[in-house]
C-alpha positions in Angstrom: 52.6 119.5 49.8 52.9 115.8 49.4 53.5 113.4 52.4 53.7 109.7 53.1 54.2 108.9 49.4 57.2 108.2 47.2 56.4 108.3 43.4 57.4 105.6 41.0 59.5 106.4 37.9 56.6 105.9 35.4 54.4 108.2 37.6 57.0 110.9 37.4 57.4 110.5 33.7 53.7 110.8 33.1 53.5 113.8 35.4 56.1 115.6 33.3 53.8 115.3 30.3 50.7 116.3 32.3 52.4 119.4 33.6 52.7 120.7 30.0 49.6 119.4 28.3 46.0 118.2 28.8 46.7 114.5 29.2 44.8 111.3 29.0 46.5 108.7 31.3 45.8 105.1 30.5 47.2 103.0 33.3 46.2 99.5 34.6 44.0 99.3 37.6 45.9 99.4 40.9 49.0 101.2 39.4 48.5 104.5 41.1 46.5 106.9 38.8 45.4 108.7 41.9 48.9 109.6 42.9 49.7 111.1 39.5 46.7 113.4 40.0 47.9 114.1 43.6 51.3 115.3 42.3 49.9 117.4 39.5 47.5 119.1 42.0 50.5 120.0 44.2 52.3 121.4 41.1 49.3 123.5 40.0 48.6 124.9 43.5 52.3 125.8 43.9 52.2 127.8 40.6 48.7 129.2 41.2 48.3 129.4 45.0 44.9 131.3 44.8 43.3 128.7 42.5 41.2 125.6 43.1 41.6 122.0 42.2 38.5 120.1 40.9 38.2 116.3 40.6 35.1 114.6 39.2 34.3 110.9 39.2 31.1 108.9 38.4 30.3 107.5 41.8 30.3 108.5 45.5 32.7 105.6 46.4 35.3 107.0 43.9 34.9 110.5 45.3 35.4 109.2 48.8 38.4 107.3 47.7 40.1 110.4 46.2 39.2 112.5 49.2 40.8 110.0 51.6 44.0 109.8 49.5 44.3 113.6 49.7 43.6 113.6 53.4 46.4 111.1 54.0 48.9 112.3 51.4 48.3 116.0 50.9 49.4 118.7 53.3 46.2 120.8 53.4 43.7 121.5 56.2 40.8 119.2 56.0 38.3 122.1 56.1 39.8 123.3 52.7 38.5 120.1 51.0 34.9 119.5 50.1 32.8 116.7 48.6 29.9 117.5 46.3 27.2 115.0 45.5 23.5 115.1 44.8 22.9 114.8 48.6 24.5 118.2 49.2 22.0 120.9 48.5 22.9 123.4 45.8 23.0 126.3 48.3 25.4 124.4 50.5 27.6 123.6 47.5 27.7 127.3 46.6 28.9 128.1 50.1 31.5 125.3 50.2 32.9 126.3 46.9 33.9 129.7 48.3 36.1 128.3 51.0 37.4 125.0 49.6 40.7 124.7 47.7 40.2 121.1 46.5 36.7 119.9 45.5 35.7 116.3 44.8 32.4 115.9 42.9 30.1 113.6 41.0 29.5 115.2 37.6 25.7 115.5 37.4 25.2 117.9 40.3 28.3 119.9 39.3 26.8 120.2 35.8 23.7 121.9 37.3 26.0 124.2 39.3 27.8 125.3 36.2 24.6 125.9 34.3 23.2 128.0 37.2 26.5 129.8 37.7 26.7 128.8 41.3 30.4 127.9 41.0 33.1 129.8 39.1 35.2 127.5 36.9 37.4 130.5 36.2 39.2 129.8 39.5 40.1 126.2 38.8 43.7 125.5 37.7 43.3 121.7 37.4 40.3 119.6 36.4 40.8 115.9 37.1 38.4 113.4 35.4 38.4 109.7 36.5 36.9 106.8 34.5 37.5 109.1 31.5 36.2 106.4 29.0 32.7 107.6 30.0 33.3 110.9 28.1 31.2 110.0 25.1 27.7 110.9 23.9 26.0 113.4 26.2 27.7 112.4 29.5 28.1 115.3 31.9 31.9 115.1 31.7 31.8 116.6 28.2 29.8 119.7 29.1 31.9 120.4 32.2 35.2 120.0 30.2 33.9 122.3 27.5 32.9 125.1 29.9 36.1 124.7 31.9 38.3 125.0 28.8 36.3 128.1 27.8 36.2 129.9 31.2 39.3 128.9 33.2 42.1 131.4 33.5 44.7 128.7 33.9 43.2 125.5 32.4 44.7 122.1 32.7 42.9 118.8 32.3 44.1 115.3 33.4 41.9 112.4 32.4 42.4 108.9 33.9 41.2 105.5 32.9 42.3 101.9 33.0 40.6 101.0 29.7 39.5 103.6 27.2 37.9 101.0 24.9 38.7 98.8 21.9 37.3 101.2 19.3 39.6 103.8 17.8 36.7 106.1 17.0 35.5 106.0 20.7 39.0 106.7 22.0 39.3 109.7 19.6 35.8 110.9 20.8 37.0 110.8 24.4 40.1 112.8 23.5 38.1 115.3 21.6 35.4 115.8 24.3 38.1 116.3 27.0 40.4 118.6 25.0 43.3 116.1 25.3 46.6 117.2 23.8 48.7 114.2 24.8 48.2 110.5 25.7 50.4 108.7 28.2 49.8 104.9 28.0 51.3 102.1 30.1 50.5 98.4 30.0 51.5 95.6 32.3 54.3 94.7 29.8 56.0 98.1 29.8 59.4 97.9 31.4 58.9 100.8 33.8 55.6 99.2 35.0 56.4 95.5 34.9 58.3 95.4 38.2 55.3 96.7 40.1 52.7 94.4 38.6 51.3 91.7 40.8 50.6 88.3 39.2 46.9 87.5 38.6 46.0 83.8 37.9 43.1 83.4 35.4 40.9 80.3 35.4 37.9 79.5 33.2 35.7 77.0 35.0 33.4 75.3 32.5 30.1 73.6 33.3 27.6 71.7 31.1 24.0 72.7 30.5 21.8 69.9 31.9 19.3 68.0 29.7 16.3 69.7 31.4 17.7 73.1 30.6 18.4 72.1 27.0 14.8 71.1 26.6 13.6 74.6 27.7 16.3 76.1 25.4 14.8 74.2 22.5 11.4 75.8 23.0 12.9 79.3 23.4 15.1 78.9 20.4 12.1 77.6 18.3 10.1 80.6 19.5 13.0 83.0 18.6 13.6 81.4 15.2 9.8 81.6 14.3 9.8 85.4 14.8 12.9 85.8 12.6 11.4 83.6 9.9 8.2 85.6 9.8 10.3 88.9 9.6 12.1 87.4 6.7 8.9 86.3 5.0 7.5 89.8 5.1 10.7 91.3 3.7 12.4 92.8 6.7 15.3 90.3 7.2 17.6 88.8 4.6 18.7 86.0 7.0 17.6 84.4 10.2 21.2 84.3 11.4 21.2 87.6 13.3 22.6 88.8 16.6 21.0 90.9 19.3 22.9 93.9 18.1 21.5 93.3 14.6 18.0 93.2 15.9 18.4 96.3 18.0 19.8 98.2 14.9 16.9 97.0 12.8 14.4 98.1 15.4 15.9 101.6 15.4 15.8 101.8 11.6 12.2 100.7 11.4 11.1 103.2 14.1 12.9 105.9 12.2 11.0 105.0 9.0 7.7 105.1 10.9 8.7 108.4 12.3 9.3 109.7 8.8 5.7 108.8 7.8 6.2 105.4 6.1 2.8 103.6 5.8 4.0 100.2 4.5 1.4 97.7 5.9 3.9 95.2 7.4 6.3 97.6 9.0 4.4 97.7 12.4 4.2 93.9 12.3 8.0 93.7 11.8 8.5 96.0 14.8 6.3 93.8 16.9 8.1 90.7 15.8 11.4 92.2 16.5 10.3 93.2 20.0 9.1 89.6 20.6 12.4 88.2 19.4 14.4 90.5 21.8 12.3 89.4 24.7 12.9 85.7 24.0 16.6 86.4 23.5 16.7 87.8 27.0 14.8 84.8 28.3 17.3 82.5 26.7 20.2 84.4 28.2 18.7 84.0 31.7 18.3 80.2 31.1 21.9 79.7 29.8 23.7 82.0 32.2 21.7 82.6 35.4 19.1 80.4 37.1 15.7 78.7 36.5 14.1 81.1 39.1 15.4 84.2 37.2 13.9 82.8 34.0 10.6 81.9 35.7 10.3 85.4 37.2 10.8 87.0 33.8 8.4 84.7 31.9 5.7 85.1 34.5 6.1 88.8 34.4 5.5 88.8 30.6 2.5 86.4 31.1 0.9 88.7 33.7 1.6 91.9 31.8 -0.1 90.5 28.7 -3.5 90.9 30.5 -2.9 94.5 31.4 -1.2 95.9 28.3 -2.2 96.9 24.8 1.3 96.1 23.5 0.8 93.5 20.7 4.3 92.1 21.1 3.7 90.9 24.6 0.1 89.7 23.8 1.3 87.7 20.8 4.3 86.3 22.5 2.5 84.8 25.5 0.1 83.0 23.1 3.0 81.3 21.3 3.0 77.6 21.9 6.7 77.5 22.3 6.6 80.3 24.9 3.9 78.5 26.9 5.9 75.2 26.7 9.0 76.9 28.0 7.0 78.5 30.8 5.6 75.2 32.0 8.9 73.4 31.8 10.6 76.2 33.8 8.0 76.0 36.5 8.6 72.3 36.8 12.3 72.9 37.1 11.9 75.4 39.9 9.4 73.1 41.7 12.0 70.2 41.6 14.6 72.6 43.0 17.1 72.0 40.1 19.7 74.7 40.1 22.0 75.9 37.3 25.4 74.1 37.5 27.1 77.4 37.8 25.6 77.8 41.3 27.0 74.4 42.3 30.4 75.3 40.9 30.3 78.7 42.7 29.6 77.0 46.0 32.6 74.6 45.4 34.9 77.6 44.7 33.7 79.5 47.7 34.1 76.4 50.0 37.7 75.9 48.8 38.6 79.6 49.4 37.1 80.1 52.9 38.9 82.8 54.8 39.8 84.7 51.6 38.3 88.1 50.6 36.2 87.4 47.5 34.3 89.6 45.0 31.5 87.9 43.0 30.2 89.7 39.9 26.8 88.9 38.6 25.0 90.9 35.8 21.4 90.5 37.2 20.2 91.8 40.6 17.6 89.0 41.2 20.2 86.3 40.7 22.9 88.3 42.7 20.5 88.3 45.7 20.0 84.6 45.3 23.8 84.0 45.3 24.1 85.9 48.6 21.4 83.6 50.1 23.1 80.5 48.8 26.6 81.5 49.9 25.5 82.3 53.4 24.2 78.7 53.7 27.9 77.6 53.4 28.8 79.1 56.8 30.5 82.2 55.4 29.1 85.7 55.4 28.2 87.4 52.1 26.4 90.7 51.4 24.9 92.3 48.4 26.2 95.5 46.6 23.9 97.0 43.9 23.1 100.3 42.3 20.8 103.0 43.5 18.1 102.7 40.9 15.0 101.1 42.2 13.9 98.0 40.3 11.3 95.7 41.6 11.7 97.3 45.0 15.5 96.8 45.1 18.2 99.4 45.2 20.7 100.8 47.6 21.2 104.4 48.6 24.7 105.9 48.5 24.8 105.8 52.3 23.9 102.0 52.2 26.6 101.4 49.5 29.2 103.1 51.6 28.3 101.2 54.7 28.6 97.8 52.8 32.0 98.7 51.3 33.3 99.9 54.6 32.2 96.7 56.3 33.9 94.6 53.6 37.1 96.7 53.8 37.1 96.2 57.6 36.8 92.4 57.3 33.3 92.3 58.8 32.4 89.8 56.1 34.4 88.0 53.4 32.2 87.7 50.3 30.8 90.7 48.4 28.3 89.9 45.6 27.8 92.9 43.3 26.4 93.9 39.9 28.2 96.3 37.5 28.2 99.0 40.3 31.3 97.2 41.8 33.4 97.5 38.6 34.4 101.1 39.4 35.4 102.9 42.6 35.8 100.1 45.2 38.7 101.1 47.3 39.5 97.7 48.8 43.3 97.2 49.3 43.3 93.4 49.3 40.9 91.2 47.3 42.2 87.7 47.0 39.7 86.3 44.5 37.4 87.7 41.9 34.7 85.5 40.4 32.7 86.3 37.2 29.4 84.5 37.5 29.2 85.0 33.7 31.7 86.3 31.1 31.0 89.8 29.7 31.6 90.9 26.1 33.0 94.3 27.1 36.7 94.6 27.2 36.5 97.7 29.5 34.2 96.0 32.0 36.3 92.7 31.9 39.5 94.7 32.7 37.8 96.7 35.5 36.4 93.5 37.1 39.7 91.7 36.9 41.5 94.8 38.3 39.7 94.5 41.6 42.3 91.9 42.6 46.1 91.8 42.5 46.6 95.3 43.9 48.8 94.6 46.9 49.6 90.9 46.4 49.0 88.0 44.1 45.4 87.7 43.0 43.1 85.2 41.3 40.2 85.5 38.8 37.8 82.6 38.1 35.2 83.0 35.3 32.3 80.5 35.2 31.4 79.5 31.7 28.4 77.3 30.5 29.7 75.4 27.5 27.8 75.7 24.2 26.0 78.9 25.2 26.5 82.6 24.7 28.9 82.5 27.7 31.5 81.1 25.3 30.8 83.8 22.8 31.1 86.5 25.4 34.4 85.0 26.7 36.1 85.2 23.3 34.5 88.5 22.4 36.1 90.2 25.5 39.4 88.4 24.8 39.6 89.7 21.2 38.4 93.2 22.1 41.1 93.5 24.8 43.8 92.3 22.4 42.5 94.9 19.9 42.5 97.6 22.6 46.2 96.9 23.5 47.1 97.0 19.8 45.3 100.3 19.3 46.9 101.7 22.5 50.4 100.8 21.3 49.6 102.5 17.9 48.2 105.6 19.7 51.6 106.2 21.4 53.0 107.2 18.0 50.1 107.8 15.6 47.4 109.7 17.5 47.2 113.3 16.3 45.6 115.4 18.9 44.5 119.0 18.3 42.4 121.4 20.3 38.9 121.5 19.1 37.8 124.8 17.7 34.2 125.5 18.8 31.9 127.4 16.6 29.1 129.2 18.3 26.5 131.9 17.8 28.1 134.2 20.4 28.1 137.0 17.8 24.3 136.8 18.0 24.1 136.7 21.8 26.0 138.6 24.5 27.0 138.2 28.1 24.4 139.6 30.4 21.5 137.9 28.5 19.4 135.9 31.0 16.8 133.3 30.5 14.6 131.7 33.1 14.2 127.9 32.4 12.0 125.3 34.0 14.3 122.9 35.8 12.4 120.0 34.2 13.9 121.0 30.8 17.4 120.3 31.9 17.6 117.0 29.9 16.5 118.5 26.6 20.0 119.6 25.5 18.7 123.2 25.0 20.0 124.3 28.4 23.6 123.3 27.8 23.5 124.8 24.3 22.3 128.1 25.7 25.1 128.1 28.3 27.5 127.5 25.4 26.1 130.5 23.6 26.9 132.7 26.6 23.4 133.0 28.1 22.9 133.1 31.9 20.5 130.4 32.9 18.3 130.6 36.0 16.9 127.1 36.6 13.7 126.9 38.7 10.2 125.6 38.7 8.0 127.7 36.3 4.3 127.5 36.7 3.8 128.9 33.2 5.9 128.4 30.1 9.2 126.4 29.8 11.4 129.4 29.1 10.9 133.1 30.0 12.9 135.4 27.7 11.6 138.8 28.9 8.8 140.3 30.9 6.5 139.8 27.9 7.9 136.7 26.1 7.2 133.2 27.5 7.9 130.1 25.4 6.1 126.8 25.6 8.5 124.2 24.2 7.3 120.8 22.8 9.0 118.0 20.9 6.9 116.7 18.0 5.8 113.7 20.0 4.9 115.7 23.1 3.0 118.2 21.0 0.8 115.4 19.5 0.5 113.7 22.9 -0.7 116.9 24.5 -3.4 117.2 21.9 -4.6 113.7 22.7 -4.6 114.1 26.5 -6.0 117.6 26.4 -3.1 119.4 28.1 -2.3 121.7 25.3 -5.4 123.9 25.3 -5.1 124.6 29.1 -1.3 125.4 28.6 -2.1 127.7 25.8 -4.8 129.5 27.8 -2.4 130.1 30.7 0.4 131.1 28.4 -1.8 133.7 26.7 -3.0 135.1 30.0 0.6 135.4 31.4 2.5 137.0 28.5 2.0 139.7 26.0 4.1 137.9 23.5 3.6 134.1 24.0 5.3 131.7 21.7 5.1 128.0 21.0 8.2 126.1 19.7 7.8 122.6 18.3 11.1 120.7 17.7 11.8 117.7 15.5 12.7 116.7 12.0 10.2 113.9 11.4 6.7 113.9 10.0 4.6 115.4 12.8 1.4 113.7 11.3 2.9 110.2 11.8 3.8 110.6 15.5 0.6 108.9 16.8 -2.5 107.2 15.5 -4.4 110.4 15.3 -6.1 112.0 12.2 -4.1 114.6 10.4 -7.0 117.0 10.6 -6.8 117.0 14.4 -3.2 118.2 14.3 -4.0 120.7 11.5 -6.9 122.0 13.6 -4.8 122.5 16.7 -2.2 124.4 14.6 -4.9 126.6 13.3 -6.3 127.1 16.8 -2.9 128.2 18.1 -2.2 130.6 15.3 -5.7 132.0 14.7 -7.9 131.6 17.8 -5.2 132.3 20.3 -3.0 134.5 18.1 0.2 132.7 19.3 3.1 132.3 16.8 4.0 128.7 16.2 7.6 128.0 15.2 9.0 124.7 14.1 12.7 123.8 14.7 14.7 120.8 13.6 16.8 120.1 16.7 17.9 121.5 20.1 20.7 123.5 18.6 18.3 125.3 16.3 15.8 125.8 19.2 18.6 127.2 21.4 19.8 129.6 18.7 16.2 130.9 18.3 15.7 131.4 22.0 19.0 133.2 22.4 18.3 135.6 19.5 14.8 136.4 20.8 16.2 137.0 24.3 18.9 139.3 23.0 16.4 141.3 21.0 14.1 141.7 24.0 16.7 142.4 26.6 19.4 144.4 24.7 17.8 145.8 21.6 14.4 146.6 23.1 15.7 146.8 26.7 13.0 144.8 28.4 13.7 143.2 31.8 13.5 139.4 32.2 11.3 138.7 35.2 10.4 135.6 37.0 7.1 136.9 38.4 5.5 137.2 34.9 1.7 136.8 35.1 0.0 139.4 33.0 -2.9 141.0 34.9 -6.0 141.4 32.8 -8.4 143.2 35.1 -8.2 145.5 38.2 -9.4 142.6 40.3 -6.4 140.5 39.0 -4.0 143.3 39.6 -5.1 143.6 43.2 -4.9 139.8 43.8 -1.5 139.8 42.0 -0.1 142.5 44.4 -1.4 141.0 47.6 -0.5 137.4 46.7 3.2 138.5 46.3 3.4 139.2 50.1 5.3 136.4 52.0 3.3 133.3 52.6 0.2 134.7 50.9 -1.1 132.9 47.9 -4.0 133.8 45.5 -6.7 132.2 47.8 -5.6 134.1 50.9 -5.1 137.3 48.9 -8.8 137.1 47.9 -9.9 136.6 51.5 -7.8 139.6 52.6 -9.2 141.8 49.9 -12.8 140.8 50.7 -12.2 141.6 54.4 -10.3 145.0 54.0 -11.8 146.1 50.6 -8.6 147.5 49.1 -4.8 147.0 48.9 -4.3 150.3 50.7 -6.4 149.1 53.7 -4.3 145.8 53.9 -1.1 147.8 53.9 -2.3 150.1 56.6 -3.8 147.4 58.8 -2.1 146.4 62.1 -0.8 142.9 62.8 -3.7 142.4 65.2 -6.3 143.4 62.6 -4.7 141.2 59.9 -5.0 138.2 62.2 -8.7 138.6 62.3 -8.9 137.2 58.8 -9.2 133.4 58.8 -6.0 131.8 57.6 -3.8 134.7 58.7 -1.8 133.7 61.8 0.8 135.5 63.7 3.7 134.6 61.4 1.9 135.6 58.2 0.7 138.9 59.7 4.2 139.7 60.9 5.7 138.8 57.4 3.2 141.2 55.7 4.0 144.1 58.1 7.8 143.5 57.7 7.4 143.6 53.9 5.4 146.8 54.2 7.4 148.6 56.9 11.0 147.6 56.2 13.3 150.1 54.6 14.2 149.4 51.0 17.9 148.7 50.5 19.5 148.6 47.0 
């Protein structure tokens, strides 16, 4: 099945392992991970000709890259390959799945398809996972891998990454989440890889922070230090020598204590001071590593928001004399047109390398856009490449991203300036030079950026560093993390003990065939995935009433503790309860969380107690408290099983419970195509009964205002068409 490709020895060696076991492949960028997957796909299709191959990657550019590799190197009709992204409608993905043999997909949309049973993982003989280091926490990879391992008739997983991380716990988590049974690791120094490695020259170009910048830095540092001193004075810090990581950890701990009901007077003050300190830390980072304009934009945004927010941290911060001094000095710097020395150095590097293909990485969108503008003034053409998320009006669609990458690949311009989006999935055969506008402390991201060059020839990397700033700390942090990662990887070759995870579930309490309707807005709660794990069939759709429908008579309104209290304050809860009570014979309210519900918001405890009493007594609705999404899922599954199997009640989507004959009549007529409640009332007023509407002709129906030819025809078709089972 393979054409136009001759495998290298290390690729064949890795393939031999991947044929036998679920394998994590750790291979430097540009060393042909794609071709290993290609060979394994051919092997699996040969052994299981009626099966499918599924590849998932985090971005559309990566998906396109793999699709193109298979189109060029795999002997298969193009119509038997398909690309799934969020831009392909679920119904279309369902149809494509039936005919395609090889599917390339981003994970989020595919996760929805698995939840809704639109695709059958049973038919997949190989699951390929690129950028496998992402398989931590609640990333979509983990759910897909778990369902695949459970459902596939012939399961095999190959996971690919250039840099799994420098933390042994994280690497083990990735292996556990992806059901890895073997690890194949190669570094640039391994003898079977070394002959294929292109030389990459690394340079660290250092610049000095000018005196005007140091003056602003003094004010920002003084402001930052004053917040830490006050936190220490009120007993929430032991030392003022803390890092950003320390502050974020402390903030999380304080918020947890507040959530558990702690009433210590200074705890809110400590949280506010911590928030102020983090904002100043960010401002200082912009000054040291970016540009005066970036800093000014940020400080002015804080200053403006202070007038429109009730957040004490922002209000207190902008009144600080050091903050105001830094703001005034930054304005002066921008007015004088004084730039960061990094920008000057970047222009020098670009000027010396005219005619070469260059990638420039910058962490911040605003500054990246400025770099494009400044580079274009040199007489070379640069373009911007950023992510999809809209921030301050900026953001690129997947289509726009693809167009930019294609133009760069086709030599329509020479300089591509990108944020972190460019670290993964850029299929550009020849990049001569990669420039880091600032060092980054992550070993994974450092390796990915560096790996954009040196693929088909000698490459160069230049990192711009401002001396005496966090740039230097980040430089050495990434260096030591990468060293540690290589050491861990070498140890993993002999020491990592991989075993298949044994999942425990409540399947004995549930059964196949149980169905729950769930509001699509609940997908992010964790409950949906847990219900799928328990063997429940999920139908995701927009529900007008309730969050979960468990049978024709049971509808569940689900709230987290915070949302429960918020809905009391904003008045939503009572109207939701009224609708729930009208729609279901056995309504239910579930409140999830393990904190103190009375400390969620600044609201009197009697208000919460009063609402609980109203729900239980006035409305007669059971109120059940659960600790977490697993407990909530187990509860919903047990109730659904009881309703649908033990009591044998249908689960219905059209669930409104009629209360009067009038409502029954409106209910029946509103169910006709294109007829809502309002038009149903008009029809009933005009004809007097459901029977008369059913017996009316199309012409007579059209006499009612709001009923046109199409609606009249739809009603008659529904009435007159023969029922087919």
